[in-house]
NUVOLUM-871407 format. One line per 8 residues: their letters; for each residue z negated, y negated, x negated of C-alpha. Coordinates in pm, 1 decimal. Layout:
<babas>
A) Z Y X  ...
</babas>
This chain:
<babas>
MASMLSLT) 6001.3 2022.9 2324.3  5778.4 2018.2 2004.3  5817.9 2413.0 1963.8  6178.6 2408.7 1989.8  6227.4 2167.7 1722.4  5979.3 2367.8 1519.7  6161.1 2722.3 1586.8  6499.3 2524.8 1441.5
HIILTGLV) 6352.8 2413.2 1158.1  6207.0 2786.8 1080.8  6538.4 2915.2 1140.5  6717.3 2610.2 896.3  6491.1 2672.0 629.9  6529.4 3077.6 645.4  6882.0 3024.9 645.0  6843.8 2800.1 346.2
LLTVLYWW) 6631.0 3049.3 184.7  6855.8 3302.6 208.5  7143.1 3142.6 96.6  6984.3 3029.1 -231.1  6863.6 3392.7 -277.6  7224.2 3486.4 -262.6  7331.7 3245.0 -502.3  7049.6 3338.1 -753.2
RALAAREV) 7130.6 3677.0 -702.7  7503.3 3628.2 -781.0  7417.2 3410.2 -1104.6  7218.2 3696.1 -1240.0  7522.9 3974.9 -1166.9  7772.1 3728.9 -1295.0  7512.3 3719.7 -1660.0  7534.7 4084.7 -1637.8
ALDAARRR) 7898.8 4107.1 -1616.6  7987.8 3850.3 -1901.0  7747.9 4022.4 -2116.7  7910.2 4373.9 -2067.9  8213.0 4195.7 -2088.6  8121.5 4040.8 -2440.8  7967.4 4359.8 -2551.6  8289.4 4554.5 -2469.5
CERLDLQL) 8529.5 4312.0 -2620.5  8294.8 4306.1 -2974.4  8292.9 4688.5 -2962.9  8658.4 4667.8 -2949.6  8711.8 4380.9 -3222.4  8849.0 4201.1 -2938.2  8816.6 3779.3 -2847.0  8628.3 3714.5 -2511.1
LDDTVALR) 8849.9 3386.9 -2390.0  8712.6 3104.4 -2216.0  8393.8 3345.6 -2268.7  8360.9 3361.9 -1853.5  8431.0 3596.9 -1591.7  8546.9 3475.5 -1261.2  8464.3 3635.8 -952.0  8749.4 3837.5 -786.9
GIWLKPNQ) 8602.3 4038.0 -454.9  8288.3 4118.6 -306.7  8266.6 4367.2 -27.6  7970.0 4648.5 67.3  7966.8 4976.8 -54.2  7700.2 5264.4 -40.2  7486.1 5296.8 -370.2  7382.1 5655.8 -516.4
RGQQSLRR) 7074.4 5656.6 -220.9  7324.2 5587.5 52.0  7238.3 5197.1 132.5  7487.7 4926.2 151.9  7503.4 4701.0 -169.7  7729.0 4446.8 -291.7  8005.4 4565.5 -507.0  8171.8 4260.9 -734.3
TYQFEFSV) 8485.1 4272.3 -938.7  8483.8 4021.2 -1171.7  8776.1 3973.6 -1415.1  8820.7 3830.3 -1746.4  9047.0 3748.8 -2034.5  9048.1 3877.5 -2391.7  9296.8 3845.0 -2704.1  9326.1 4040.4 -3004.0
TGGERYQG) 9490.1 3745.7 -3193.5  9448.3 3484.1 -2962.8  9840.1 3448.2 -2923.7  9833.5 3668.8 -2618.7  9612.4 3714.3 -2284.1  9513.6 4069.6 -2142.7  9293.2 4036.7 -1802.4  9006.4 4297.1 -1840.5
RVVMLSNR) 8794.9 4364.1 -1545.0  8382.0 4434.1 -1469.4  8328.4 4621.9 -1144.2  7920.0 4630.0 -1033.3  7757.5 4814.9 -776.4  7440.8 4561.4 -712.5  7334.8 4432.3 -1066.4  7448.3 4791.0 -1222.9
IEQIDLPP) 7781.3 4816.9 -1409.2  8023.4 5030.7 -1215.9  8307.8 5020.2 -1479.9  8488.7 4811.2 -1752.6  8884.3 4831.3 -1720.0  9108.7 4711.6 -2011.5  9457.9 4718.0 -1987.7  9678.9 4855.4 -2250.5
HVYQASEG) 9711.7 4560.5 -2537.0  9852.0 4521.6 -2894.7  9649.9 4553.7 -3129.0  9635.8 4487.0 -3550.3  9592.6 4824.3 -3755.7  9426.7 4820.2 -4099.3  9761.1 4763.5 -4285.4  9853.1 4461.3 -4041.5
QRVHSPPT) 10089.0 4642.2 -3800.0  10121.0 4601.1 -3424.7  10025.8 4864.4 -3223.6  9936.7 4931.7 -2871.6  9633.2 5066.7 -2766.9  9550.7 5343.6 -2478.2  9387.1 5246.8 -2177.9  9013.4 5209.7 -2158.9
</babas>
């Protein structure tokens, strides 16, 4: 009975450690996605709204070496003037940025005109 109890403790401890490891890596991936969204918005003179990204999907996909990696999709909101909200997307494979998508959006031209941007 004592050996069974210790085996149960070992399994539970392993599960807790795997959960903590997954959570820690998920936080790191979220920070990478947030930083990428922030940099893209700054480069295009856009406002990253709420200063956050939200996980919208997660699945397995082979990486360049053929190994299965987590592919995460994060969504974020941005604005040109603060009045309208657009939704962008950051796609990551493991902890690397795979793509950043911004839909066509209105932006302020130098003379104050509102024009539509091409997709980025």
